[in-house]
C-alpha positions as CSV (number, residue, x, y, z in Angstrom):
1,M,27.5,-26.0,62.1
2,K,24.3,-24.0,62.2
3,M,21.0,-25.9,62.3
4,K,19.7,-24.1,59.2
5,T,22.7,-25.3,57.2
6,I,22.3,-28.9,58.4
7,T,18.6,-28.8,57.4
8,L,19.4,-27.6,53.9
9,I,22.1,-30.3,53.4
10,I,19.8,-33.1,54.6
11,G,17.0,-31.7,52.5
12,F,19.3,-31.6,49.5
13,L,20.3,-35.2,49.9
14,F,16.7,-36.4,49.6
15,G,15.6,-34.1,46.8
16,Y,13.6,-31.5,48.7
17,Q,15.5,-28.4,47.9
18,G,13.5,-26.5,45.3
19,A,14.8,-25.5,41.9
20,V,13.6,-22.8,39.6
21,G,11.7,-24.0,36.6
22,Q,11.8,-27.7,37.6
23,T,9.2,-30.1,39.1
24,Q,9.7,-31.9,42.4
25,E,10.8,-35.1,40.6
26,D,12.1,-34.4,37.1
27,V,11.9,-37.6,35.1
28,R,14.6,-36.2,32.7
29,L,17.2,-36.6,35.5
30,W,16.8,-39.2,38.2
31,K,14.3,-40.1,40.9
32,D,14.8,-38.1,44.1
33,V,17.4,-35.8,42.5
34,E,16.6,-32.2,42.0
35,P,18.2,-30.2,39.2
36,G,19.6,-26.8,40.2
37,I,18.5,-23.4,39.3
38,Y,20.2,-23.3,35.9
39,E,18.9,-24.7,32.6
40,V,21.5,-27.0,30.9
41,G,23.2,-26.4,27.5
42,Y,25.2,-29.0,25.6
43,E,27.7,-28.7,22.8
44,V,30.4,-30.8,21.3
45,L,33.8,-29.5,20.3
46,H,35.9,-31.3,17.6
47,E,39.6,-30.5,18.2
48,Y,42.9,-31.9,17.1
49,D,45.9,-32.2,19.4
50,Y,48.7,-31.4,16.9
51,G,51.3,-32.3,19.5
52,R,50.3,-36.0,19.1
53,T,49.6,-38.3,16.2
54,F,46.8,-40.8,16.0
55,K,47.6,-42.3,12.6
56,P,50.8,-43.1,10.8
57,K,52.4,-40.3,8.7
58,Y,53.1,-42.8,5.9
59,D,51.0,-45.7,4.6
60,Y,52.2,-49.3,4.4
61,Y,53.8,-48.6,1.0
62,G,55.6,-45.5,2.1
63,G,53.2,-43.0,0.7
64,L,52.5,-39.8,2.6
65,A,49.1,-39.9,4.4
66,T,46.5,-37.7,2.8
67,E,44.1,-37.5,5.8
68,E,44.6,-35.8,9.1
69,I,47.0,-37.8,11.4
70,A,46.8,-35.5,14.5
71,R,45.0,-37.0,17.5
72,P,41.3,-36.1,17.5
73,V,39.9,-35.1,20.9
74,Q,36.1,-34.8,21.1
75,I,35.0,-32.7,24.1
76,S,31.4,-32.9,25.2
77,I,30.4,-29.8,27.2
78,W,27.5,-29.3,29.6
79,Y,27.1,-25.7,30.9
80,P,24.6,-23.4,32.7
81,A,22.2,-22.0,30.1
82,T,19.5,-19.4,29.9
83,S,15.8,-20.4,30.0
84,T,14.7,-23.2,27.6
85,T,11.5,-25.2,27.1
86,H,11.0,-28.9,27.7
87,S,10.2,-29.5,24.0
88,A,13.6,-28.1,23.0
89,T,15.6,-30.5,25.1
90,M,17.5,-33.3,23.5
91,Q,16.6,-36.9,23.4
92,F,18.9,-39.5,25.0
93,R,19.6,-41.0,21.6
94,E,21.5,-37.8,20.6
95,Y,24.1,-38.6,23.2
96,V,24.6,-42.0,21.6
97,H,24.8,-40.4,18.2
98,A,27.7,-38.2,19.4
99,T,29.8,-41.4,19.9
100,I,30.0,-41.8,16.1
101,T,32.4,-38.9,15.7
102,E,34.7,-39.5,18.6
103,T,37.7,-40.5,16.5
104,A,36.5,-39.4,13.0
105,F,35.1,-35.9,12.7
106,H,32.5,-35.8,9.9
107,T,28.8,-35.0,9.2
108,V,26.8,-37.9,10.6
109,Q,24.3,-39.6,8.2
110,E,21.0,-40.9,9.3
111,S,22.0,-44.5,8.5
112,E,24.9,-44.1,10.9
113,K,22.6,-43.0,13.7
114,T,20.3,-46.0,13.1
115,R,23.2,-48.4,13.1
116,V,24.8,-47.0,16.3
117,E,21.4,-47.2,18.1
118,R,21.1,-50.9,17.1
119,T,24.7,-51.5,18.3
120,Y,24.2,-50.0,21.7
121,Q,20.9,-51.8,22.2
122,S,22.2,-55.2,21.1
123,G,24.1,-55.8,24.3
124,P,21.2,-55.3,26.7
125,L,18.8,-57.2,24.3
126,S,21.2,-60.2,24.4
127,Q,20.8,-60.3,28.2
128,G,17.1,-60.2,28.2
129,G,16.5,-56.5,27.8
130,N,13.0,-55.3,26.9
131,P,13.0,-53.9,23.4
132,A,10.1,-51.5,24.0
133,Y,11.8,-50.2,27.2
134,L,15.0,-49.5,25.3
135,Q,13.1,-47.7,22.5
136,D,11.4,-45.5,25.1
137,L,14.8,-44.9,26.8
138,F,16.4,-43.7,23.6
139,A,13.4,-41.4,22.9
140,Q,13.4,-39.9,26.4
141,H,14.0,-36.2,26.7
142,V,17.0,-35.3,28.9
143,L,17.8,-32.1,30.8
144,A,20.1,-30.6,28.2
145,T,19.3,-28.4,25.2
146,K,21.8,-28.5,22.3
147,N,23.7,-25.3,21.8
148,A,21.5,-23.3,24.2
149,A,22.5,-19.7,25.0
150,R,25.1,-19.6,27.8
151,H,24.0,-18.2,31.2
152,P,26.0,-15.0,32.0
153,G,28.8,-15.3,34.4
154,K,31.8,-17.5,35.1
155,F,31.5,-21.0,36.6
156,P,33.9,-23.6,38.0
157,L,35.2,-26.2,35.5
158,I,34.9,-29.9,36.0
159,L,36.6,-32.4,33.7
160,Y,35.2,-35.9,33.3
161,A,37.0,-39.0,32.2
162,S,35.0,-41.9,30.9
163,S,35.4,-45.6,31.8
164,H,37.3,-48.1,29.7
165,N,36.1,-48.0,26.1
166,S,33.2,-45.8,27.0
167,S,31.8,-42.3,26.3
168,P,30.6,-39.3,28.3
169,Y,27.0,-40.3,27.8
170,E,27.6,-43.1,30.4
171,N,27.1,-40.6,33.2
172,R,24.9,-38.0,31.6
173,V,22.7,-37.7,34.7
174,L,25.7,-36.7,36.9
175,L,27.0,-34.3,34.2
176,E,23.7,-32.6,33.6
177,L,23.1,-32.3,37.4
178,L,26.5,-30.6,37.8
179,A,25.7,-28.1,35.0
180,S,22.3,-27.3,36.5
181,R,24.0,-26.6,39.8
182,G,26.4,-24.0,38.3
183,Y,29.4,-25.9,36.8
184,V,30.8,-26.2,33.3
185,V,31.6,-29.8,32.6
186,A,34.0,-30.9,29.8
187,A,34.0,-34.7,29.2
188,I,36.2,-36.9,27.0
189,P,35.7,-40.4,25.7
190,S,38.0,-43.3,26.5
191,T,40.1,-43.6,23.4
192,G,43.3,-45.7,22.9
193,Q,46.6,-44.3,21.9
194,A,46.4,-45.1,18.2
195,S,42.8,-46.5,17.7
196,A,39.3,-46.1,19.0
197,R,39.8,-49.1,21.3
198,M,41.3,-48.3,24.7
199,T,44.0,-50.7,25.9
200,Q,44.7,-51.9,29.4
201,D,48.3,-50.8,29.6
202,I,50.4,-47.7,30.4
203,F,49.8,-46.4,26.8
204,G,46.1,-46.4,27.3
205,I,46.3,-44.6,30.7
206,E,48.7,-42.0,29.4
207,A,46.5,-41.4,26.3
208,Q,43.5,-40.6,28.6
209,V,45.5,-38.4,30.9
210,R,46.9,-36.4,28.0
211,D,43.4,-36.1,26.5
212,L,42.3,-34.6,29.9
213,E,45.3,-32.2,29.7
214,F,44.3,-31.2,26.2
215,A,40.7,-30.6,27.3
216,L,41.9,-28.6,30.3
217,A,44.0,-26.3,28.0
218,T,41.2,-26.0,25.5
219,M,38.6,-25.0,28.1
220,R,40.8,-22.1,29.3
221,E,39.3,-20.0,26.6
222,Y,35.8,-21.2,27.1
223,P,33.6,-18.1,27.8
224,S,31.8,-19.5,30.9
225,V,34.8,-21.0,32.7
226,D,36.3,-19.7,35.9
227,Y,39.8,-21.1,35.4
228,T,40.8,-20.5,39.0
229,R,38.4,-23.3,40.2
230,I,38.9,-26.7,38.5
231,G,37.9,-30.2,39.4
232,V,38.1,-33.5,37.7
233,A,36.0,-36.7,38.0
234,G,36.1,-40.1,36.4
235,F,34.5,-43.5,36.6
236,S,36.4,-46.8,36.5
237,L,39.5,-46.2,34.2
238,G,38.5,-42.5,34.3
239,G,38.7,-42.7,38.1
240,L,42.4,-43.6,37.7
241,S,43.2,-41.0,35.0
242,A,41.5,-38.2,37.0
243,P,43.9,-38.4,40.0
244,L,46.8,-38.8,37.7
245,L,45.9,-35.5,36.1
246,A,45.8,-33.8,39.5
247,L,49.2,-35.3,40.3
248,K,50.7,-33.8,37.2
249,N,48.8,-30.4,37.2
250,A,48.7,-28.0,40.1
251,N,45.6,-26.3,38.6
252,I,43.3,-29.1,39.8
253,D,41.6,-28.3,43.2
254,A,39.4,-31.4,43.6
255,V,39.3,-35.0,42.3
256,A,36.4,-37.4,42.5
257,S,37.1,-41.1,41.7
258,L,33.9,-43.1,41.1
259,D,34.8,-46.7,41.9
260,G,38.0,-45.9,40.0
261,S,40.6,-48.3,38.7
262,I,42.9,-46.7,41.2
263,A,41.6,-49.2,43.7
264,F,41.9,-52.3,41.4
265,A,45.1,-54.4,41.6
266,D,45.4,-55.2,37.9
267,W,45.4,-51.4,37.0
268,L,47.6,-50.5,39.9
269,S,50.3,-52.9,38.8
270,I,50.4,-51.0,35.5
271,V,50.5,-47.4,36.9
272,E,52.7,-47.9,39.9
273,A,55.8,-47.4,37.8
274,D,54.7,-43.9,36.9
275,P,57.0,-41.6,38.9
276,Y,54.1,-39.2,39.4
277,F,51.9,-41.9,41.0
278,E,52.5,-41.2,44.7
279,G,49.7,-40.3,47.1
280,K,52.0,-37.8,49.0
281,R,52.2,-35.8,45.8
282,M,48.4,-35.1,45.8
283,R,47.5,-31.5,46.6
284,A,43.9,-31.6,45.3
285,A,41.1,-32.6,47.7
286,F,40.3,-36.3,46.9
287,L,36.9,-38.1,47.1
288,H,37.1,-41.8,46.6
289,L,33.8,-43.6,46.2
290,L,33.8,-47.4,46.3
291,S,31.3,-50.1,45.2
292,R,30.3,-53.1,47.4
293,R,32.4,-56.1,46.7
294,L,30.5,-59.3,45.7
295,E,31.5,-62.8,46.8
296,G,34.6,-63.9,44.9
297,D,35.6,-60.3,44.1
298,S,39.1,-59.1,45.0
299,P,39.1,-56.5,47.8
300,H,39.6,-52.9,46.9
301,N,43.2,-51.7,47.2
302,T,43.2,-48.3,49.0
303,S,46.9,-47.9,49.2
304,F,46.9,-44.7,47.1
305,F,44.2,-43.2,49.2
306,D,46.0,-44.2,52.4
307,D,49.1,-42.4,51.2
308,V,47.4,-39.1,50.5
309,T,48.8,-36.8,53.2
310,F,48.8,-33.2,52.1
311,A,45.2,-33.0,50.9
312,D,41.8,-33.7,52.4
313,A,40.7,-37.2,51.4
314,C,37.3,-38.8,51.9
315,L,36.7,-42.5,51.4
316,Y,33.1,-43.7,51.1
317,Q,31.5,-47.0,50.2
318,L,28.1,-47.2,48.5
319,K,26.4,-50.3,50.0
320,A,23.9,-51.0,47.2
321,L,26.1,-50.3,44.1
322,R,28.1,-52.8,42.1
323,H,30.8,-51.4,39.8
324,P,28.5,-50.8,36.7
325,D,26.1,-48.9,38.9
326,F,28.3,-45.8,39.1
327,A,27.1,-44.9,35.6
328,S,23.5,-43.8,35.0
329,S,23.2,-44.9,31.4
330,I,24.7,-48.3,32.1
331,I,22.1,-48.7,34.9
332,R,19.2,-47.7,32.7
333,M,20.3,-49.6,29.5
334,W,21.3,-52.8,31.3
335,A,19.9,-53.3,34.8
336,F,16.6,-51.5,34.3
337,S,15.9,-53.0,30.9
338,Q,15.7,-56.5,32.3
339,P,12.2,-57.0,33.8
340,N,12.8,-60.6,34.7
341,N,16.0,-60.2,36.5
342,T,14.9,-60.6,40.1
343,R,18.4,-60.9,41.5
344,L,19.0,-57.1,41.1
345,D,17.8,-54.8,43.8
346,K,16.7,-52.1,41.3
347,A,15.2,-49.8,44.0
348,G,18.4,-50.0,45.9
349,I,20.5,-49.3,42.9
350,E,18.3,-46.3,42.0
351,A,18.6,-44.9,45.5
352,G,22.3,-45.7,45.7
353,Y,23.1,-43.9,42.5
354,A,21.1,-40.8,43.6
355,T,23.1,-40.7,46.8
356,M,26.4,-41.2,45.0
357,I,25.9,-38.2,42.6
358,Q,24.6,-36.0,45.4
359,Y,27.8,-36.7,47.4
360,V,29.9,-35.9,44.3
361,L,28.0,-32.6,43.9
362,M,28.5,-31.8,47.6
363,F,32.2,-32.6,47.3
364,F,32.7,-30.1,44.5
365,D,30.5,-27.5,46.3
366,A,32.8,-27.9,49.3
367,Y,36.1,-27.6,47.5
368,L,35.4,-25.6,44.3
369,K,32.7,-23.3,45.6
370,R,34.4,-23.3,49.0
371,E,31.4,-23.9,51.2
372,P,32.8,-24.8,54.7
373,E,29.6,-26.1,56.1
374,V,29.3,-28.7,53.3
375,R,32.9,-29.6,53.8
376,Q,32.3,-30.3,57.4
377,F,29.3,-32.4,56.6
378,L,31.2,-34.6,54.2
379,Q,33.9,-35.2,56.8
380,T,31.7,-36.2,59.6
381,N,28.3,-37.4,58.4
382,Q,26.8,-40.2,56.3
383,Q,23.3,-41.3,55.2
384,D,21.5,-44.6,54.6
385,G,23.3,-46.5,51.8
386,I,26.7,-44.8,52.2
387,T,29.4,-45.4,54.7
388,L,32.3,-43.0,55.5
389,E,35.2,-45.4,55.7
390,S,37.9,-42.9,56.3
391,F,38.7,-39.2,56.3
392,N,42.3,-37.9,56.1
393,R,42.7,-34.3,57.0
394,A,45.4,-32.5,55.0
395,Q,48.7,-31.9,56.7
396,I,50.6,-28.8,55.8
397,P,53.3,-29.7,53.3
398,A,56.9,-28.5,53.4
399,P,57.7,-25.7,50.9
400,N,59.3,-26.8,47.6
401,E,62.5,-25.3,46.4
402,A,60.9,-22.4,44.5
403,Q,58.7,-21.6,47.5
404,L,61.7,-21.8,49.8
405,V,63.7,-19.3,47.7
406,D,60.7,-16.9,47.6
407,I,60.3,-17.1,51.4
408,I,64.0,-16.5,52.1
409,R,64.1,-13.5,49.7
410,E,60.8,-12.0,50.7
411,K,60.5,-12.8,54.4
412,G,64.1,-13.3,55.4
413,V,66.6,-16.0,56.2
414,Q,65.4,-16.6,59.7
415,T,61.8,-17.4,58.5
416,G,63.2,-19.8,55.9
417,I,65.4,-21.5,58.5
418,A,62.4,-21.9,60.9
419,L,60.4,-23.6,58.1
420,I,63.3,-25.9,57.3
421,Q,63.8,-26.9,60.9
422,R,60.0,-27.4,61.3
423,F,59.9,-30.0,58.4
424,R,63.3,-31.5,58.7
425,M,62.3,-34.3,61.0
426,A,59.1,-35.1,59.2
427,Q,60.8,-35.4,55.9
428,A,64.3,-36.3,56.8
429,E,64.7,-38.7,53.9
430,H,63.9,-36.0,51.4
431,P,66.0,-32.8,51.8
432,L,63.9,-29.7,51.3
433,F,66.6,-28.1,49.0
434,S,69.4,-29.1,46.8
435,E,73.0,-28.5,47.7
436,T,73.5,-26.3,44.7
437,L,70.5,-24.1,45.5
438,M,71.5,-23.5,49.1
439,N,75.1,-22.8,48.0
440,R,73.9,-20.1,45.6
441,L,71.7,-18.5,48.2
442,G,74.6,-18.4,50.6
443,Y,76.9,-16.7,48.2
444,D,74.1,-14.3,47.2
445,A,73.9,-13.3,50.9
446,L,77.7,-13.1,51.2
447,S,78.0,-10.8,48.1
448,G,75.3,-8.6,49.6
449,N,77.5,-8.2,52.7
450,S,75.0,-10.3,54.8
451,K,77.8,-12.4,56.3
452,E,75.8,-13.8,59.3
453,E,72.9,-14.9,57.0
454,A,75.4,-16.5,54.6
455,I,76.9,-18.5,57.5
456,L,73.4,-19.7,58.6
457,L,72.6,-20.8,55.0
458,F,75.9,-22.6,54.5
459,R,75.5,-24.3,57.9
460,L,72.1,-25.6,56.7
461,N,73.8,-27.1,53.7
462,V,76.4,-28.8,55.9
463,Q,73.6,-30.3,58.0
464,A,71.8,-31.6,54.9
465,Y,74.9,-32.8,52.9
466,P,77.6,-33.7,55.5
467,N,79.5,-35.8,53.0
468,S,80.0,-33.0,50.5
469,S,83.4,-31.3,50.4
470,N,82.0,-28.2,48.7
471,V,79.6,-27.3,51.6
472,Y,82.4,-27.1,54.1
473,D,84.5,-25.1,51.6
474,S,81.7,-22.6,51.2
475,L,81.1,-22.3,54.9
476,G,84.9,-21.8,55.3
477,D,84.7,-18.9,52.9
478,A,81.9,-17.2,54.9
479,Y,83.7,-17.6,58.2
480,Y,86.9,-16.3,56.6
481,Q,85.2,-13.2,55.2
482,S,83.6,-12.6,58.7
483,G,87.0,-12.7,60.3
484,D,86.5,-16.0,62.2
485,F,89.6,-17.7,61.1
486,E,89.4,-20.5,63.6
487,N,86.1,-21.8,62.2
488,A,87.2,-21.0,58.7
489,L,90.3,-23.2,59.1
490,A,88.3,-26.1,60.6
491,N,85.9,-26.1,57.7
492,F,88.6,-25.9,55.0
493,E,90.4,-28.8,56.7
494,K,87.1,-30.8,56.7
495,S,86.6,-30.0,53.0
496,L,90.1,-31.1,52.1
497,A,89.7,-34.4,54.1
498,L,86.6,-35.2,52.0
499,D,88.3,-34.1,48.7
500,P,92.1,-34.1,48.8
501,S,92.2,-32.4,45.3
502,N,90.4,-29.3,46.5
503,Q,92.9,-26.6,45.6
504,N,90.9,-23.7,47.2
505,A,90.9,-25.5,50.5
506,K,94.7,-26.1,50.3
507,R,95.4,-22.4,49.5
508,M,93.1,-21.1,52.2
509,I,94.5,-23.4,54.9
510,A,98.1,-22.3,54.0
511,Q,97.0,-18.7,54.0
512,I,95.3,-18.9,57.4
513,K,98.2,-20.8,59.0
514,S,100.7,-18.3,57.6
515,G,98.8,-15.5,59.4
516,G,97.5,-14.0,56.1
517,D,93.9,-12.7,56.2
518,T,93.6,-11.5,52.6
């Protein structure tokens, strides 16, 4: 790595990299974190997923529902914008107001805004929070400007999944930072399958994953999105749903799990039954960030991370951060609002969060903007407050069936056979092709007068499925059409031994023994 590149990365980590139009320490974001060169716009989309229902079609008495029953999906979007002024930027309270319409789209009244602010402040106040501090926090200007003009050009897309029963505002600092650095961010709240309350079960997990899928489809038409570069991030429950989305959708290039439930035993026990939930299926680069465990806490379960084989995977631990400290708004509303809580290392939390979001940004820069120097830095370096626990470099996966067919048809049978032989030992328990597929490819070659290639393909099928009568029958056909009656007879006899009812094998054996060759 060049010395200049190393200097830029280290400087970035500690907030020294300059940014157009921003001060050295922008109080609208976070201490020691520099916004990027772009201003930040913010908008909210209210969409219905008509492929799912959120309310019953009929009321209790059998009457047809008169209100919309499709699932509402509120998508909060942060995006690179053109120049704005500080006075035009939003106040933090406007993010809180957005939670009012997450499951019921309507024009929000002032009384609702007042009520939701009181609700969100009541928790911190009950734990000794300072009322004046909380009022100031809600009035604080943030980096984003509502409905600002979009900056020209296309930018990578990052989806964000919120934690259990939470909303995108929980990590507004991270989401604003990403937008200021040239990403479009589309975030969804944590909403249960049939109510606003998220449930800790497979129905809740599936609801969030499908909301992510819906947001992904919706953002395909968003003017600023480069749909060829897509990442997904999530905190807590969202840090479980994000990898699940990547396991189910090949469009995802990179996944960041922020102390995700994917490392917690109680959630793992729920999701392990999902047939998609297998680390070896992961093809997106994976960043797994973990909190420090307190006395009495159960240890993290990194079994999913350990199983990731065919994608780069980085596992880091943030030494100063507890689980709630992975969300900026939770830190500010709870930890920082308690002036008399001397047990909290507030300076450590503040510095730890800054490090955490900067590593998330570097991760997406490495794998979505494809910056190799940053990728190398992530794999080999660490700073104060963060420890690189493990890095798994991606192994090359075997081709799937569709890829194998394309390789054989476009590059030839010998190339396909070489790949099969290369991966056979590594994945002996999982054949790279089905018996039916290889049988079809063999007969395609045979009908095209490529008898030698047909024999090679049928022999692969025999090696993969030695207990199948049909594979020997097909190989016998290929040998017979090639004029090799000795091998044809041996294979037809083997086929008949495995399946005494095989009439074709009986007929061909009799024909060969009688001296007939047609």
